[in-house]
All heavy atoms as a GROMACS GRO file, in nm:
protein
  570
    1MET      N    1  -0.920 -20.488  14.170
    1MET     CA    2  -0.989 -20.368  14.126
    1MET      C    3  -0.930 -20.244  14.194
    1MET      O    4  -0.907 -20.143  14.129
    1MET     CB    5  -1.139 -20.385  14.158
    1MET     CG    6  -1.222 -20.268  14.121
    1MET     SD    7  -1.242 -20.260  13.943
    1MET     CE    8  -1.347 -20.121  13.928
    2VAL      N    9  -0.907 -20.254  14.325
    2VAL     CA   10  -0.852 -20.140  14.398
    2VAL      C   11  -0.713 -20.107  14.348
    2VAL      O   12  -0.678 -19.991  14.330
    2VAL     CB   13  -0.852 -20.168  14.551
    2VAL    CG1   14  -0.779 -20.059  14.625
    2VAL    CG2   15  -0.994 -20.183  14.603
    3LEU      N   16  -0.632 -20.212  14.324
    3LEU     CA   17  -0.496 -20.190  14.275
    3LEU      C   18  -0.497 -20.121  14.139
    3LEU      O   19  -0.417 -20.032  14.113
    3LEU     CB   20  -0.420 -20.323  14.267
    3LEU     CG   21  -0.273 -20.314  14.229
    3LEU    CD1   22  -0.198 -20.223  14.326
    3LEU    CD2   23  -0.211 -20.451  14.228
    4ALA      N   24  -0.590 -20.158  14.053
    4ALA     CA   25  -0.601 -20.094  13.922
    4ALA      C   26  -0.634 -19.946  13.938
    4ALA      O   27  -0.578 -19.861  13.867
    4ALA     CB   28  -0.708 -20.164  13.838
    5LEU      N   29  -0.719 -19.914  14.033
    5LEU     CA   30  -0.755 -19.774  14.059
    5LEU      C   31  -0.634 -19.697  14.112
    5LEU      O   32  -0.608 -19.584  14.069
    5LEU     CB   33  -0.871 -19.767  14.158
    5LEU     CG   34  -0.922 -19.628  14.193
    5LEU    CD1   35  -0.967 -19.554  14.068
    5LEU    CD2   36  -1.034 -19.636  14.294
    6VAL      N   37  -0.560 -19.759  14.202
    6VAL     CA   38  -0.439 -19.696  14.255
    6VAL      C   39  -0.340 -19.670  14.143
    6VAL      O   40  -0.277 -19.563  14.135
    6VAL     CB   41  -0.376 -19.783  14.366
    6VAL    CG1   42  -0.238 -19.732  14.405
    6VAL    CG2   43  -0.467 -19.790  14.487
    7ASN      N   44  -0.324 -19.766  14.053
    7ASN     CA   45  -0.234 -19.749  13.939
    7ASN      C   46  -0.278 -19.633  13.850
    7ASN      O   47  -0.194 -19.554  13.805
    7ASN     CB   48  -0.227 -19.876  13.856
    7ASN     CG   49  -0.152 -19.987  13.926
    7ASN    OD1   50  -0.077 -19.963  14.019
    7ASN    ND2   51  -0.173 -20.110  13.882
    8LEU      N   52  -0.408 -19.621  13.827
    8LEU     CA   53  -0.458 -19.511  13.745
    8LEU      C   54  -0.432 -19.376  13.810
    8LEU      O   55  -0.394 -19.280  13.744
    8LEU     CB   56  -0.608 -19.529  13.718
    8LEU     CG   57  -0.645 -19.640  13.620
    8LEU    CD1   58  -0.797 -19.657  13.613
    8LEU    CD2   59  -0.588 -19.610  13.483
    9VAL      N   60  -0.452 -19.369  13.942
    9VAL     CA   61  -0.426 -19.245  14.014
    9VAL      C   62  -0.278 -19.210  14.007
    9VAL      O   63  -0.241 -19.094  13.984
    9VAL     CB   64  -0.475 -19.256  14.161
    9VAL    CG1   65  -0.429 -19.137  14.243
    9VAL    CG2   66  -0.627 -19.269  14.165
   10ALA      N   67  -0.192 -19.310  14.025
   10ALA     CA   68  -0.048 -19.286  14.019
   10ALA      C   69  -0.007 -19.235  13.881
   10ALA      O   70   0.071 -19.140  13.869
   10ALA     CB   71   0.028 -19.414  14.054
   11ILE      N   72  -0.060 -19.295  13.777
   11ILE     CA   73  -0.028 -19.253  13.641
   11ILE      C   74  -0.078 -19.112  13.616
   11ILE      O   75  -0.008 -19.029  13.557
   11ILE     CB   76  -0.085 -19.353  13.538
   11ILE    CG1   77  -0.008 -19.486  13.547
   11ILE    CG2   78  -0.079 -19.297  13.396
   11ILE    CD1   79  -0.068 -19.599  13.469
   12ALA      N   80  -0.197 -19.082  13.663
   12ALA     CA   81  -0.252 -18.947  13.645
   12ALA      C   82  -0.164 -18.844  13.715
   12ALA      O   83  -0.137 -18.736  13.660
   12ALA     CB   84  -0.394 -18.941  13.699
   13ARG      N   85  -0.115 -18.876  13.834
   13ARG     CA   86  -0.026 -18.784  13.905
   13ARG      C   87   0.106 -18.766  13.831
   13ARG      O   88   0.158 -18.655  13.820
   13ARG     CB   89   0.002 -18.835  14.046
   13ARG     CG   90  -0.098 -18.790  14.144
   13ARG     CD   91  -0.046 -18.812  14.284
   13ARG     NE   92  -0.161 -18.813  14.373
   13ARG     CZ   93  -0.162 -18.865  14.493
   13ARG    NH1   94  -0.053 -18.921  14.541
   13ARG    NH2   95  -0.269 -18.861  14.567
   14LEU      N   96   0.160 -18.876  13.784
   14LEU     CA   97   0.288 -18.870  13.712
   14LEU      C   98   0.278 -18.784  13.587
   14LEU      O   99   0.374 -18.717  13.548
   14LEU     CB  100   0.336 -19.010  13.674
   14LEU     CG  101   0.397 -19.093  13.787
   14LEU    CD1  102   0.423 -19.235  13.739
   14LEU    CD2  103   0.525 -19.029  13.837
   15GLN      N  104   0.163 -18.784  13.524
   15GLN     CA  105   0.145 -18.706  13.401
   15GLN      C  106   0.153 -18.556  13.426
   15GLN      O  107   0.174 -18.479  13.333
   15GLN     CB  108   0.013 -18.742  13.333
   15GLN     CG  109   0.016 -18.881  13.273
   15GLN     CD  110  -0.119 -18.924  13.217
   15GLN    OE1  111  -0.223 -18.873  13.257
   15GLN    NE2  112  -0.115 -19.020  13.125
   16THR      N  113   0.140 -18.516  13.552
   16THR     CA  114   0.151 -18.373  13.584
   16THR      C  115   0.296 -18.334  13.612
   16THR      O  116   0.326 -18.216  13.625
   16THR     CB  117   0.065 -18.337  13.706
   16THR    OG1  118   0.115 -18.404  13.822
   16THR    CG2  119  -0.081 -18.376  13.683
   17TRP      N  120   0.385 -18.432  13.625
   17TRP     CA  121   0.526 -18.405  13.655
   17TRP      C  122   0.600 -18.364  13.528
   17TRP      O  123   0.558 -18.398  13.417
   17TRP     CB  124   0.591 -18.530  13.713
   17TRP     CG  125   0.543 -18.568  13.850
   17TRP    CD1  126   0.436 -18.517  13.918
   17TRP    CD2  127   0.600 -18.667  13.934
   17TRP    NE1  128   0.424 -18.580  14.040
   17TRP    CE2  129   0.523 -18.670  14.053
   17TRP    CE3  130   0.708 -18.752  13.921
   17TRP    CZ2  131   0.553 -18.758  14.157
   17TRP    CZ3  132   0.738 -18.838  14.026
   17TRP    CH2  133   0.662 -18.840  14.142
   18PRO      N  134   0.713 -18.300  13.543
   18PRO     CA  135   0.796 -18.269  13.426
   18PRO      C  136   0.841 -18.397  13.355
   18PRO      O  137   0.854 -18.503  13.418
   18PRO     CB  138   0.917 -18.197  13.486
   18PRO     CG  139   0.872 -18.149  13.620
   18PRO     CD  140   0.768 -18.246  13.666
   19GLU      N  141   0.864 -18.386  13.226
   19GLU     CA  142   0.896 -18.504  13.145
   19GLU      C  143   1.020 -18.578  13.195
   19GLU      O  144   1.021 -18.702  13.198
   19GLU     CB  145   0.915 -18.464  12.999
   19GLU     CG  146   0.934 -18.582  12.907
   19GLU     CD  147   0.942 -18.542  12.761
   19GLU    OE1  148   0.907 -18.428  12.727
   19GLU    OE2  149   0.986 -18.626  12.682
   20ASN      N  150   1.122 -18.505  13.239
   20ASN     CA  151   1.243 -18.572  13.285
   20ASN      C  152   1.216 -18.655  13.410
   20ASN      O  153   1.273 -18.763  13.428
   20ASN     CB  154   1.358 -18.473  13.307
   20ASN     CG  155   1.328 -18.373  13.418
   20ASN    OD1  156   1.214 -18.332  13.437
   20ASN    ND2  157   1.431 -18.331  13.488
   21GLU      N  158   1.128 -18.610  13.497
   21GLU     CA  159   1.093 -18.687  13.616
   21GLU      C  160   1.008 -18.808  13.580
   21GLU      O  161   1.022 -18.915  13.638
   21GLU     CB  162   1.023 -18.598  13.718
   21GLU     CG  163   1.115 -18.494  13.781
   21GLU     CD  164   1.047 -18.409  13.885
   21GLU    OE1  165   0.940 -18.447  13.934
   21GLU    OE2  166   1.103 -18.302  13.917
   22GLN      N  167   0.919 -18.790  13.483
   22GLN     CA  168   0.840 -18.904  13.434
   22GLN      C  169   0.932 -19.012  13.378
   22GLN      O  170   0.914 -19.131  13.405
   22GLN     CB  171   0.741 -18.859  13.326
   22GLN     CG  172   0.628 -18.773  13.376
   22GLN     CD  173   0.534 -18.735  13.262
   22GLN    OE1  174   0.511 -18.813  13.170
   22GLN    NE2  175   0.480 -18.614  13.269
   23ASN      N  176   1.030 -18.969  13.300
   23ASN     CA  177   1.124 -19.063  13.240
   23ASN      C  178   1.205 -19.135  13.348
   23ASN      O  179   1.232 -19.255  13.337
   23ASN     CB  180   1.218 -18.992  13.143
   23ASN     CG  181   1.147 -18.947  13.018
   23ASN    OD1  182   1.041 -18.998  12.983
   23ASN    ND2  183   1.204 -18.849  12.949
   24ALA      N  184   1.246 -19.063  13.451
   24ALA     CA  185   1.322 -19.124  13.559
   24ALA      C  186   1.240 -19.231  13.630
   24ALA      O  187   1.289 -19.340  13.658
   24ALA     CB  188   1.369 -19.017  13.658
   25ILE      N  189   1.113 -19.200  13.658
   25ILE     CA  190   1.025 -19.298  13.724
   25ILE      C  191   1.002 -19.418  13.632
   25ILE      O  192   1.006 -19.533  13.676
   25ILE     CB  193   0.891 -19.233  13.764
   25ILE    CG1  194   0.912 -19.127  13.871
   25ILE    CG2  195   0.790 -19.338  13.809
   25ILE    CD1  196   0.967 -19.179  14.002
   26ALA      N  197   0.981 -19.392  13.504
   26ALA     CA  198   0.961 -19.503  13.409
   26ALA      C  199   1.083 -19.593  13.406
   26ALA      O  200   1.070 -19.716  13.404
   26ALA     CB  201   0.930 -19.447  13.270
   27PHE      N  202   1.201 -19.535  13.406
   27PHE     CA  203   1.324 -19.612  13.404
   27PHE      C  204   1.334 -19.700  13.529
   27PHE      O  205   1.368 -19.818  13.522
   27PHE     CB  206   1.444 -19.518  13.395
   27PHE     CG  207   1.576 -19.588  13.386
   27PHE    CD1  208   1.616 -19.649  13.268
   27PHE    CD2  209   1.660 -19.595  13.496
   27PHE    CE1  210   1.737 -19.715  13.260
   27PHE    CE2  211   1.782 -19.660  13.489
   27PHE     CZ  212   1.820 -19.720  13.370
   28ILE      N  213   1.302 -19.643  13.645
   28ILE     CA  214   1.306 -19.719  13.771
   28ILE      C  215   1.208 -19.836  13.766
   28ILE      O  216   1.241 -19.948  13.805
   28ILE     CB  217   1.277 -19.626  13.891
   28ILE    CG1  218   1.392 -19.528  13.911
   28ILE    CG2  219   1.250 -19.707  14.018
   28ILE    CD1  220   1.362 -19.415  14.008
   29ILE      N  221   1.089 -19.809  13.719
   29ILE     CA  222   0.987 -19.915  13.711
   29ILE      C  223   1.032 -20.027  13.618
   29ILE      O  224   1.021 -20.146  13.651
   29ILE     CB  225   0.851 -19.857  13.666
   29ILE    CG1  226   0.794 -19.768  13.777
   29ILE    CG2  227   0.753 -19.969  13.630
   29ILE    CD1  228   0.673 -19.686  13.735
   30LEU      N  229   1.086 -19.990  13.502
   30LEU     CA  230   1.132 -20.092  13.407
   30LEU      C  231   1.248 -20.174  13.465
   30LEU      O  232   1.254 -20.296  13.444
   30LEU     CB  233   1.172 -20.028  13.275
   30LEU     CG  234   1.057 -19.969  13.194
   30LEU    CD1  235   1.109 -19.893  13.073
   30LEU    CD2  236   0.960 -20.078  13.152
   31GLU      N  237   1.339 -20.109  13.536
   31GLU     CA  238   1.448 -20.182  13.601
   31GLU      C  239   1.394 -20.281  13.704
   31GLU      O  240   1.441 -20.394  13.714
   31GLU     CB  241   1.544 -20.085  13.671
   31GLU     CG  242   1.644 -20.021  13.580
   31GLU     CD  243   1.746 -19.939  13.657
   31GLU    OE1  244   1.711 -19.879  13.761
   31GLU    OE2  245   1.862 -19.937  13.614
   32GLU      N  246   1.296 -20.237  13.783
   32GLU     CA  247   1.236 -20.324  13.884
   32GLU      C  248   1.169 -20.445  13.820
   32GLU      O  249   1.181 -20.557  13.870
   32GLU     CB  250   1.135 -20.247  13.969
   32GLU     CG  251   1.197 -20.151  14.067
   32GLU     CD  252   1.272 -20.221  14.179
   32GLU    OE1  253   1.226 -20.326  14.228
   32GLU    OE2  254   1.378 -20.170  14.217
   33ILE      N  255   1.097 -20.423  13.711
   33ILE     CA  256   1.030 -20.532  13.641
   33ILE      C  257   1.133 -20.633  13.590
   33ILE      O  258   1.117 -20.755  13.607
   33ILE     CB  259   0.943 -20.479  13.525
   33ILE    CG1  260   0.823 -20.403  13.582
   33ILE    CG2  261   0.898 -20.592  13.433
   33ILE    CD1  262   0.745 -20.326  13.477
   34GLU      N  263   1.239 -20.584  13.530
   34GLU     CA  264   1.343 -20.672  13.477
   34GLU      C  265   1.411 -20.750  13.590
   34GLU      O  266   1.438 -20.870  13.577
   34GLU     CB  267   1.445 -20.592  13.397
   34GLU     CG  268   1.547 -20.679  13.327
   34GLU     CD  269   1.486 -20.780  13.233
   34GLU    OE1  270   1.386 -20.750  13.165
   34GLU    OE2  271   1.537 -20.894  13.228
   35GLU      N  272   1.438 -20.683  13.700
   35GLU     CA  273   1.501 -20.750  13.814
   35GLU      C  274   1.410 -20.858  13.871
   35GLU      O  275   1.456 -20.968  13.905
   35GLU     CB  276   1.533 -20.646  13.922
   35GLU     CG  277   1.625 -20.697  14.028
   35GLU     CD  278   1.671 -20.584  14.120
   35GLU    OE1  279   1.713 -20.479  14.070
   35GLU    OE2  280   1.663 -20.605  14.242
   36GLU      N  281   1.282 -20.830  13.880
   36GLU     CA  282   1.185 -20.929  13.930
   36GLU      C  283   1.180 -21.050  13.838
   36GLU      O  284   1.179 -21.164  13.884
   36GLU     CB  285   1.047 -20.864  13.942
   36GLU     CG  286   0.946 -20.947  14.015
   36GLU     CD  287   0.977 -20.965  14.163
   36GLU    OE1  288   1.039 -20.876  14.223
   36GLU    OE2  289   0.939 -21.070  14.218
   37ARG      N  290   1.179 -21.028  13.707
   37ARG     CA  291   1.180 -21.139  13.610
   37ARG      C  292   1.307 -21.222  13.624
   37ARG      O  293   1.304 -21.344  13.615
   37ARG     CB  294   1.166 -21.086  13.468
   37ARG     CG  295   1.028 -21.041  13.434
   37ARG     CD  296   1.018 -20.998  13.290
   37ARG     NE  297   0.883 -20.950  13.262
   37ARG     CZ  298   0.851 -20.879  13.157
   37ARG    NH1  299   0.942 -20.847  13.067
   37ARG    NH2  300   0.728 -20.839  13.139
   38SER      N  301   1.418 -21.154  13.645
   38SER     CA  302   1.546 -21.223  13.660
   38SER      C  303   1.544 -21.314  13.783
   38SER      O  304   1.589 -21.429  13.778
   38SER     CB  305   1.659 -21.121  13.670
   38SER     OG  306   1.782 -21.185  13.690
   39TRP      N  307   1.494 -21.261  13.895
   39TRP     CA  308   1.484 -21.344  14.017
   39TRP      C  309   1.390 -21.461  13.995
   39TRP      O  310   1.419 -21.574  14.037
   39TRP     CB  311   1.435 -21.260  14.134
   39TRP     CG  312   1.544 -21.184  14.201
   39TRP    CD1  313   1.564 -21.049  14.198
   39TRP    CD2  314   1.650 -21.238  14.281
   39TRP    NE1  315   1.676 -21.016  14.270
   39TRP    CE2  316   1.731 -21.129  14.322
   39TRP    CE3  317   1.686 -21.366  14.321
   39TRP    CZ2  318   1.844 -21.145  14.402
   39TRP    CZ3  319   1.798 -21.382  14.400
   39TRP    CH2  320   1.875 -21.273  14.440
   40ASP      N  321   1.275 -21.437  13.931
   40ASP     CA  322   1.179 -21.546  13.904
   40ASP      C  323   1.246 -21.656  13.821
   40ASP      O  324   1.229 -21.775  13.850
   40ASP     CB  325   1.055 -21.493  13.831
   40ASP     CG  326   0.965 -21.410  13.920
   40ASP    OD1  327   0.982 -21.414  14.044
   40ASP    OD2  328   0.880 -21.338  13.865
   41GLU      N  329   1.320 -21.615  13.720
   41GLU     CA  330   1.389 -21.712  13.635
   41GLU      C  331   1.494 -21.790  13.714
   41GLU      O  332   1.506 -21.912  13.702
   41GLU     CB  333   1.454 -21.641  13.517
   41GLU     CG  334   1.515 -21.734  13.415
   41GLU     CD  335   1.577 -21.658  13.299
   41GLU    OE1  336   1.517 -21.557  13.255
   41GLU    OE2  337   1.684 -21.700  13.253
   42SER      N  338   1.570 -21.719  13.796
   42SER     CA  339   1.673 -21.785  13.877
   42SER      C  340   1.611 -21.887  13.972
   42SER      O  341   1.662 -21.999  13.986
   42SER     CB  342   1.751 -21.682  13.958
   42SER     OG  343   1.827 -21.600  13.875
   43PHE      N  344   1.503 -21.849  14.038
   43PHE     CA  345   1.439 -21.941  14.131
   43PHE      C  346   1.377 -22.060  14.059
   43PHE      O  347   1.383 -22.173  14.108
   43PHE     CB  348   1.332 -21.870  14.214
   43PHE     CG  349   1.389 -21.784  14.322
   43PHE    CD1  350   1.346 -21.653  14.338
   43PHE    CD2  351   1.487 -21.831  14.408
   43PHE    CE1  352   1.398 -21.572  14.438
   43PHE    CE2  353   1.540 -21.751  14.508
   43PHE     CZ  354   1.495 -21.621  14.523
   44SER      N  355   1.320 -22.038  13.942
   44SER     CA  356   1.258 -22.150  13.870
   44SER      C  357   1.363 -22.250  13.823
   44SER      O  358   1.338 -22.370  13.818
   44SER     CB  359   1.176 -22.100  13.752
   44SER     OG  360   1.258 -22.049  13.650
   45ARG      N  361   1.484 -22.201  13.788
   45ARG     CA  362   1.591 -22.291  13.745
   45ARG      C  363   1.655 -22.364  13.862
   45ARG      O  364   1.710 -22.471  13.846
   45ARG     CB  365   1.699 -22.212  13.671
   45ARG     CG  366   1.663 -22.171  13.533
   45ARG     CD  367   1.785 -22.122  13.456
   45ARG     NE  368   1.876 -22.043  13.535
   45ARG     CZ  369   1.892 -21.911  13.526
   45ARG    NH1  370   1.820 -21.844  13.438
   45ARG    NH2  371   1.977 -21.847  13.602
   46SER      N  372   1.651 -22.305  13.980
   46SER     CA  373   1.726 -22.361  14.093
   46SER      C  374   1.643 -22.452  14.183
   46SER      O  375   1.699 -22.515  14.272
   46SER     CB  376   1.787 -22.249  14.176
   46SER     OG  377   1.686 -22.171  14.235
   47SER      N  378   1.513 -22.461  14.162
   47SER     CA  379   1.430 -22.538  14.255
   47SER      C  380   1.472 -22.685  14.259
   47SER      O  381   1.475 -22.746  14.367
   47SER     CB  382   1.282 -22.524  14.222
   47SER     OG  383   1.255 -22.576  14.094
   48ASP      N  384   1.503 -22.747  14.146
   48ASP     CA  385   1.547 -22.887  14.145
   48ASP      C  386   1.680 -22.902  14.219
   48ASP      O  387   1.698 -22.995  14.298
   48ASP     CB  388   1.562 -22.939  14.003
   48ASP     CG  389   1.430 -22.959  13.932
   48ASP    OD1  390   1.325 -22.967  14.002
   48ASP    OD2  391   1.429 -22.964  13.808
   49LEU      N  392   1.773 -22.812  14.195
   49LEU     CA  393   1.902 -22.817  14.261
   49LEU      C  394   1.886 -22.800  14.413
   49LEU      O  395   1.947 -22.874  14.490
   49LEU     CB  396   1.995 -22.709  14.206
   49LEU     CG  397   2.131 -22.696  14.274
   49LEU    CD1  398   2.210 -22.826  14.264
   49LEU    CD2  399   2.210 -22.581  14.214
   50LEU      N  400   1.803 -22.705  14.454
   50LEU     CA  401   1.781 -22.684  14.597
   50LEU      C  402   1.718 -22.807  14.662
   50LEU      O  403   1.755 -22.845  14.774
   50LEU     CB  404   1.693 -22.561  14.620
   50LEU     CG  405   1.758 -22.427  14.586
   50LEU    CD1  406   1.656 -22.314  14.598
   50LEU    CD2  407   1.878 -22.401  14.675
   51ALA      N  408   1.626 -22.872  14.593
   51ALA     CA  409   1.563 -22.992  14.646
   51ALA      C  410   1.666 -23.105  14.661
   51ALA      O  411   1.667 -23.177  14.762
   51ALA     CB  412   1.449 -23.037  14.556
   52LYS      N  413   1.756 -23.119  14.563
   52LYS     CA  414   1.861 -23.221  14.571
   52LYS      C  415   1.958 -23.193  14.686
   52LYS      O  416   1.998 -23.284  14.758
   52LYS     CB  417   1.938 -23.229  14.439
   52LYS     CG  418   1.858 -23.291  14.326
   52LYS     CD  419   1.935 -23.287  14.196
   52LYS     CE  420   1.848 -23.336  14.081
   52LYS     NZ  421   1.916 -23.325  13.952
   53LEU      N  422   1.995 -23.066  14.702
   53LEU     CA  423   2.085 -23.029  14.812
   53LEU      C  424   2.019 -23.055  14.948
   53LEU      O  425   2.084 -23.104  15.041
   53LEU     CB  426   2.125 -22.882  14.801
   53LEU     CG  427   2.221 -22.848  14.687
   53LEU    CD1  428   2.234 -22.696  14.674
   53LEU    CD2  429   2.357 -22.911  14.711
   54ALA      N  430   1.892 -23.024  14.959
   54ALA     CA  431   1.820 -23.048  15.084
   54ALA      C  432   1.812 -23.197  15.113
   54ALA      O  433   1.835 -23.240  15.228
   54ALA     CB  434   1.680 -22.988  15.077
   55ALA      N  435   1.782 -23.279  15.013
   55ALA     CA  436   1.775 -23.424  15.032
   55ALA      C  437   1.911 -23.479  15.072
   55ALA      O  438   1.921 -23.566  15.161
   55ALA     CB  439   1.725 -23.491  14.904
   56SER      N  440   2.017 -23.431  15.009
   56SER     CA  441   2.152 -23.475  15.042
   56SER      C  442   2.187 -23.438  15.186
   56SER      O  443   2.244 -23.519  15.261
   56SER     CB  444   2.251 -23.412  14.945
   56SER     OG  445   2.382 -23.443  14.981
   57SER      N  446   2.153 -23.317  15.226
   57SER     CA  447   2.181 -23.273  15.363
   57SER      C  448   2.105 -23.356  15.465
   57SER      O  449   2.160 -23.394  15.570
   57SER     CB  450   2.143 -23.126  15.379
   57SER     OG  451   2.224 -23.045  15.298
   58MET      N  452   1.980 -23.386  15.437
   58MET     CA  453   1.901 -23.467  15.529
   58MET      C  454   1.958 -23.609  15.538
   58MET      O  455   1.963 -23.668  15.646
   58MET     CB  456   1.755 -23.471  15.485
   58MET     CG  457   1.682 -23.339  15.506
   58MET     SD  458   1.688 -23.276  15.676
   58MET     CE  459   1.595 -23.401  15.761
   59ALA      N  460   2.002 -23.664  15.424
   59ALA     CA  461   2.061 -23.798  15.425
   59ALA      C  462   2.189 -23.799  15.510
   59ALA      O  463   2.211 -23.892  15.590
   59ALA     CB  464   2.092 -23.844  15.282
   60GLU      N  465   2.273 -23.696  15.495
   60GLU     CA  466   2.394 -23.686  15.578
   60GLU      C  467   2.358 -23.677  15.725
   60GLU      O  468   2.423 -23.739  15.810
   60GLU     CB  469   2.477 -23.564  15.536
   60GLU     CG  470   2.546 -23.580  15.402
   60GLU     CD  471   2.621 -23.455  15.360
   60GLU    OE1  472   2.629 -23.359  15.439
   60GLU    OE2  473   2.673 -23.454  15.247
   61HIS      N  474   2.255 -23.601  15.757
   61HIS     CA  475   2.212 -23.586  15.896
   61HIS      C  476   2.165 -23.721  15.952
   61HIS      O  477   2.204 -23.761  16.062
   61HIS     CB  478   2.101 -23.482  15.907
   61HIS     CG  479   2.046 -23.468  16.044
   61HIS    ND1  480   2.119 -23.412  16.148
   61HIS    CD2  481   1.926 -23.504  16.097
   61HIS    CE1  482   2.045 -23.413  16.258
   61HIS    NE2  483   1.929 -23.468  16.229
   62HIS      N  484   2.084 -23.793  15.875
   62HIS     CA  485   2.033 -23.922  15.921
   62HIS      C  486   2.145 -24.026  15.933
   62HIS      O  487   2.135 -24.119  16.014
   62HIS     CB  488   1.922 -23.972  15.828
   62HIS     CG  489   1.795 -23.893  15.840
   62HIS    ND1  490   1.722 -23.884  15.955
   62HIS    CD2  491   1.731 -23.817  15.749
   62HIS    CE1  492   1.617 -23.808  15.936
   62HIS    NE2  493   1.619 -23.764  15.811
   63ASP      N  494   2.250 -24.011  15.856
   63ASP     CA  495   2.364 -24.103  15.862
   63ASP      C  496   2.465 -24.064  15.971
   63ASP      O  497   2.570 -24.127  15.984
   63ASP     CB  498   2.436 -24.109  15.727
   63ASP     CG  499   2.354 -24.178  15.619
   63ASP    OD1  500   2.257 -24.248  15.654
   63ASP    OD2  501   2.387 -24.160  15.500
   64GLY      N  502   2.434 -23.957  16.045
   64GLY     CA  503   2.522 -23.915  16.153
   64GLY      C  504   2.646 -23.841  16.105
   64GLY      O  505   2.746 -23.834  16.176
   65GLN      N  506   2.643 -23.787  15.986
   65GLN     CA  507   2.758 -23.718  15.930
   65GLN      C  508   2.756 -23.567  15.956
   65GLN      O  509   2.837 -23.494  15.899
   65GLN     CB  510   2.766 -23.743  15.779
   65GLN     CG  511   2.783 -23.889  15.743
   65GLN     CD  512   2.778 -23.911  15.594
   65GLN    OE1  513   2.761 -23.818  15.515
   65GLN    NE2  514   2.794 -24.036  15.552
   66THR      N  515   2.665 -23.522  16.039
   66THR     CA  516   2.657 -23.380  16.071
   66THR      C  517   2.674 -23.358  16.220
   66THR      O  518   2.668 -23.454  16.298
   66THR     CB  519   2.520 -23.322  16.027
   66THR    OG1  520   2.416 -23.388  16.099
   66THR    CG2  521   2.498 -23.337  15.878
   67GLN      N  522   2.697 -23.236  16.258
   67GLN     CA  523   2.707 -23.206  16.401
   67GLN      C  524   2.629 -23.077  16.429
   67GLN      O  525   2.616 -22.990  16.342
   67GLN     CB  526   2.851 -23.189  16.445
   67GLN     CG  527   2.927 -23.079  16.375
   67GLN     CD  528   3.075 -23.077  16.412
   67GLN    OE1  529   3.127 -23.177  16.458
   67GLN    NE2  530   3.139 -22.966  16.389
   68GLU      N  531   2.578 -23.068  16.550
   68GLU     CA  532   2.502 -22.949  16.587
   68GLU      C  533   2.595 -22.830  16.602
   68GLU      O  534   2.710 -22.845  16.644
   68GLU     CB  535   2.428 -22.972  16.719
   68GLU     CG  536   2.310 -23.067  16.704
   68GLU     CD  537   2.225 -23.072  16.829
   68GLU    OE1  538   2.209 -22.966  16.896
   68GLU    OE2  539   2.173 -23.180  16.858
   69LEU      N  540   2.543 -22.714  16.567
   69LEU     CA  541   2.619 -22.591  16.583
   69LEU      C  542   2.588 -22.530  16.719
   69LEU      O  543   2.474 -22.533  16.764
   69LEU     CB  544   2.583 -22.490  16.474
   69LEU     CG  545   2.616 -22.527  16.332
   69LEU    CD1  546   2.563 -22.421  16.236
   69LEU    CD2  547   2.767 -22.541  16.316
   70ASP      N  548   2.689 -22.477  16.783
   70ASP     CA  549   2.669 -22.407  16.910
   70ASP      C  550   2.654 -22.259  16.875
   70ASP      O  551   2.752 -22.188  16.856
   70ASP     CB  552   2.788 -22.429  17.003
   70ASP     CG  553   2.768 -22.365  17.138
   70ASP    OD1  554   2.652 -22.324  17.168
   70ASP    OD2  555   2.866 -22.355  17.213
   71LEU      N  556   2.529 -22.213  16.863
   71LEU     CA  557   2.504 -22.077  16.820
   71LEU      C  558   2.492 -21.979  16.936
   71LEU      O  559   2.455 -21.864  16.914
   71LEU     CB  560   2.377 -22.073  16.734
   71LEU     CG  561   2.382 -22.156  16.606
   71LEU    CD1  562   2.248 -22.152  16.534
   71LEU    CD2  563   2.493 -22.107  16.514
   72VAL      N  564   2.523 -22.023  17.054
   72VAL     CA  565   2.513 -21.933  17.170
   72VAL      C  566   2.640 -21.856  17.190
   72VAL      O  567   2.748 -21.888  17.166
   72VAL     CB  568   2.481 -22.013  17.298
   72VAL    CG1  569   2.474 -21.921  17.417
   72VAL    CG2  570   2.350 -22.086  17.280
   0.00000   0.00000   0.00000
């Protein structure tokens, strides 16, 4: 509910801005939405692959095929 109110206030403020500034903000918002959808899609497609890579890495570790890193 609070977020909806904040959105309404933001939109009301934007409506007082010049049209070119409104358009610029709208363009930025649309780009952000598209980028967020793209990341969501990428993560949803990669979850199985990431799980397989993690399982493979753990199997290599348990088989003694890995070595500790000296990060100091």
